[in-house]
C-alpha positions in Angstrom: -0.1 -0.1 0.4 1.3 3.7 -0.4 2.1 5.4 2.3 0.2 8.5 1.1 -2.8 8.9 -0.8 -2.2 10.9 -4.3 -3.9 14.3 -2.8 -1.5 14.1 -0.3 1.4 13.4 -2.5 0.1 16.3 -4.8 0.4 18.7 -1.7 3.5 17.5 -0.2 4.9 18.2 -4.0 3.9 21.6 -4.3 5.2 22.6 -0.8 8.3 21.2 -1.9 8.4 22.6 -5.4 7.5 26.1 -3.4 10.9 25.6 -1.4 13.3 24.7 -5.0 11.6 28.0 -6.1 12.6 29.9 -3.0 15.7 28.4 -2.4 16.8 28.8 -6.2 16.3 32.3 -5.7 18.5 32.7 -3.2 15.6 33.1 -0.3 15.0 30.5 2.7 12.0 28.6 3.3 10.9 26.8 6.5 8.9 23.7 6.3 8.6 21.7 9.7 10.6 23.9 11.7 13.3 23.1 9.4 15.1 26.2 7.5 16.0 25.3 3.9 18.2 27.4 2.3 21.1 27.3 -0.9 23.3 24.6 0.6 19.8 22.0 1.2 19.0 22.3 -2.8 20.4 18.6 -3.5 18.4 17.7 -0.2 14.8 18.8 -2.3 16.1 17.6 -5.0 16.0 14.2 -3.6 12.9 14.9 -1.5 10.9 15.9 -5.0 12.5 13.2 -6.6 11.2 10.4 -4.3 7.7 12.1 -4.2 7.4 11.9 -8.1 8.4 8.5 -7.6 6.0 7.8 -5.0 3.6 9.4 -7.3 4.3 7.6 -10.2 3.6 4.3 -8.2 -0.1 5.6 -7.0 -1.1 6.6 -10.8 0.1 3.5 -11.8 -1.4 1.1 -9.1 1.3 -0.4 -8.0 3.7 -0.8 -4.8 1.4 -2.2 -2.8 1.7 -5.3 -1.2 -0.3 -8.2 -2.3 -0.1 -11.4 -0.1 -1.1 -14.8 -1.3 -1.7 -17.8 0.3 -1.6 -21.4 -1.3 -0.1 -24.6 -1.1 2.7 -26.2 -3.6 1.4 -29.0 -5.5 4.9 -31.3 -6.4 
């Protein structure tokens, strides 16, 4: 099962994209009490990569754990 719903992922992407925009202009941006600056650009990029990958999994319907029970016949 996906960690977040598609709506939640989109909101997080919007938040981190805003941080990326601010930092790229030399400004600071604060998320959950953490102040992000240009030094954090790589961290922001990695966070966005993970969120977009999660979004792709949710949209594709993959990433779910499927449990199957059965008997192996030999």
